[in-house]
C-alpha positions, 0 to 999 in steps of 0.5 A, a space after each residue: 936411923 937406928 943404931 944395930 946394937 952391939 954385939 954384947 948387947 945382941 948376947 945379953 938379950 940373948 940371954 934374957 930370952 932363954 932364961 924366960 924361955 927355961 923359966 930360969 930365974 936369973 940376976 939381971 948381974 948374972 945375965 949380963 956375965 953370962 952375957 960376956 961369956 957368950 960374948 966371948 965364946 961367939 968370937 973365939 967361933 968367929 975367928 974360927 970360921 973365917 980361917 980358910 980350912 979343908 975338911 982335910 985341914 983338920 981328921 975329926 976325933 972320935 970320941 971314946 968315954 971310959 968304961 963306967 964302974 961296975 962299982 964306986 970307989 
C-alpha cells in the first residue's frame, strides 16, 4: 500500500512543477524554502476555511488605490 504524500512533499512537488513550467531556474535549497512558505500559507488558508462564517460576518473591503503622482519626487 502506498502512502499519500505529506503536505510538505506536495508543496515541494508543486514548486518544482511551477518552476519548470515557468522556466524558472531554482536551486534545490531555494525550492525547499519556497515550499515551506507555500505549505504554511496553505495551512493558514485551511484554518480560515474551517471557520463557519456567513457572508455578512466579514464584509469585503473595497480596494482604492492611491492616486498615481504626476511627477516623481
